C-alpha positions in Angstrom: 0.0 0.0 0.0 2.7 2.4 1.0 4.6 1.7 -2.3 1.5 2.7 -4.2 1.2 5.9 -2.3 4.9 6.8 -2.7 4.7 6.0 -6.4 1.8 8.4 -6.8 3.6 11.1 -4.7 6.8 10.7 -6.9 4.6 11.1 -10.0 3.2 14.3 -8.6 6.7 15.6 -7.9 7.7 14.8 -11.4 4.6 16.5 -12.9 5.6 19.6 -10.9 9.1 19.6 -12.4 10.7 18.6 -9.2 10.0 21.9 -7.5 10.2 20.4 -4.0 12.2 23.3 -2.5 9.7 25.9 -3.6 6.4 24.3 -2.7 5.0 21.4 -0.7 3.7 18.5 -2.8 1.3 16.0 -1.2 -1.6 13.7 -1.9 -5.1 14.3 -0.4 -6.2 11.9 2.3 -9.0 10.7 0.0 -6.5 9.8 -2.8 -4.3 8.0 -0.3 -7.4 6.0 0.9 -8.3 5.2 -2.7 -4.8 3.9 -3.5 -4.7 1.8 -0.3 -8.2 0.4 -1.0 -7.2 -0.4 -4.6 -4.1 -2.3 -3.5 -6.1 -4.2 -0.9 -9.1 -5.0 -3.1 -7.3 -5.7 -6.4 -3.9 -6.9 -5.1 -2.1 -4.6 -7.5 0.6 -1.9 -6.9 
């Protein structure tokens, strides 16, 4: 589950052109819940 969440977070960082020193990049709690549910229910990462 955490691998899925971290992968999504890294995707967001990449989409924002790696501007991690200028702004905070995070996932919403709902999106984290969705990713965790998807891994649990479907067994995919």
